N, C-alpha and C positions, 0 to 999 in steps of 0.2 A: 613970112621971112620961117624958113626952117628952123626950130628947136630942137638942141642937140638931145637924146633921151639918158637918162639919167642911171646907166646901169646896178645902181645898187640901189636906187627907186622901181627897179624891173625886179629884183631879186628879192624885195620888199613884200612887191605886189605876189610873184611868185609864192612866197609863204606864208604868207593871207590867205593867196588863192587855195591852197592845202589847208592852212586849218578848215576852213568856214565849206572846205566840201568834205574831211574827214572829222572833224571835230567838234563842231560847233553845234549842233541839234543834241536832244536827246539829256539837255544840261536838267536835272531838279535843283532846286533849293533846298538846302540840308543845315542850312545857320546864320544870322545874320548880327552880327554885333560890335559892337564900337566901330561902325562905318566899313566893313569889312563884309563881306558877301562868299560863302565858298558855295562849292557848287559839287554834287558830284554826277555818278552815272558808272552805268556796267562799261564793262572793258570785253572788248570783242575775244583777244588772246591771254584771257587773267583772268582768273577768281577774283579777284583786289580791283576793287573798282579804282576810278579817276578819278581827280580833285579836277576844282578849278576855283581860286579864290582872287575877288575884286575889291579893287579898294581905290581910292586916292591918297595923294601922298603930297602934305605940304613942300614941297623939295622938288628941286630942278629933275630932269630927267638923268643927266649925266652924273648928278652926286652920286643917284640913285646907285646908276648902272657900275658905275668905282666899286661899290662896297657889291656887289652878285658879282663882281667879278674877281676881287681881293679875296681867295680861296681863304686864309690865314682869318678872316674874319666870321666865319659860317660857325663857329662854336658860339657867338655872341651872343646868334641871330637867328641861327637855323636849325626846327624843331629837333629833340633827342639827336645834334652832332654833336661828338663828343670829340672828333679831330678831325683837322681837314688839311690838305697841302696839295703848293703845283705842282703838279711834276712835268708839268710838260707844255711850250708858248710856242706858237707860227702863227703868222697871220693875224687873224683874227679870231681864232682857237684858243680858251686856254682847257689845256686836260688838269682835271682834278681828280683827289684819292679823298674817297669821305669815309667815315669810318660813326654810325650810328646807334648809341646807346639803348642796349633793351632791357627791361626788365626779368630778373631772376625764375626763370629757372634756362631760358631763351641764350644761345650765344649773339654779343653782335651780329651789327650787320655791314656790310661795307658797299661802297661804290665808285669805280669809274667812270670817269663821264669828260665829253667835254660839250665846253659854253662857246657857242658859234658867233658875233656878234656881227647885226647891222646896219647900216646906221643910217635913218634920213632923218631931215631936217624937223619933223614932227614926231618918230619914231624909231623906239630902240629895239631890234626883234634880235633873243638871245635862245639858239635851238640846244638843247640838252640832249646830247645821243650818248648812247654806251658806247664807253670803249671796252674792248675787249686782249686790247695786247700793249697794254702798255706799262701793264703790275699783276706781278702773277699774285693767284689767291695768296693770304694770311693765314698766319698758323692760328685753330680757332674762333676764325672768324667765318661768318657765312657770308660768298660774294651775292650778291643783288640779282637777280636771272631779268630781269628786269626795271629800268631806269629811265627816263623819257621823258622830254616835257620840253616847256618852254618861260618865257617870259619876256611880254610884251610890257614897254614904258610908252604912255600916249602924251606928250605936250598936251596940257591945257594953256598953260601960259609959262612963263620963266621960272618961275615961284609954285605951278601945284601940276604933277602927274599923273594918268590912271594907269593905277600898276593890275595887271592879272599876270599872278601866275600859276599854270598847268602842269599837273605829273602826272605817269602812270610808272606806277613802280609798285616791285614783287616782292617783299621780304627772303621766297622759297624759304629753303626747309622745314620744321616740323609746326607752324606757331598757324594755330587753326584759323582760319581766314572767316567768322567772326569777327572773331580779335582785333585783327587788323581794320575791316571794316570801321568797327566800334569808336576805335581815332583816330581814322583819315579827315573826321570835319575838324578836333581840335589842332590837330598837328597845322597845317596851312593859318589857321586862325591864331597861335600859338608865331608862327614865323613871322606872317607881315605884320602883328602887332608891336613884339621883338626888332622886327627891320626899321619899325616907322622910329624908333628909338636909337638907331645909329643917325638917321639923319638929323 
C-alpha cells in the first residue's frame, strides 16, 4: 500500500538537513548551568561568535511555541530585550521588531526578523531570518546587520520538550568584538532560564 508523503514532514527534513550540513559541526561547550548547555563557535561571515543553547523543558512543545511566537512577551524572558512587537503576520510567519538594551555609552540595538514555523507531530522548527523591508531604521538605535537563527522544539512526551535555540547576531556599530563575545554565553543562559519560568 502506498502511503501519502507529508509535505510538512519533507520541509522539516529539508530544514534539518541544511542545519546539520551547515551548522552542526565545530561547536564548543562554553558553559553548563541549571540544566542548560551553551555552545559557541566561530562564524564564517562575522567576527561575532554564534551560540547554541540546549535544555529540557517540563512542558508541552506547543505551550513553548505559543510563547516564542507571542512577540509581546519577549521583554519578560528574552535577555536584554527592552521592547518588542509583532508588525506582520502571513501564513505561518510572524514578523517582529525587537529592541535590545545596551550598556552606556553604547546605543541600543534593534532587529526586524521573520519567525517561520513548521510543525510535525514530534517537532516544531522556527526559522529566524532578517527582514530588511518591514520597518525603517529607528533614530538613535543601531540596526543589527546580522540576526538569524532558529528554535527547535523536540517532543519527548506530552509534558517534556527538548529546546534548542541557535542564533547568529552582529550588533554592528562601535562595540568591541571582545566585549560582545564575553557576554555571548550569559545571554542564552538567562533567556532559557527565564523562558522556563513562563511555562
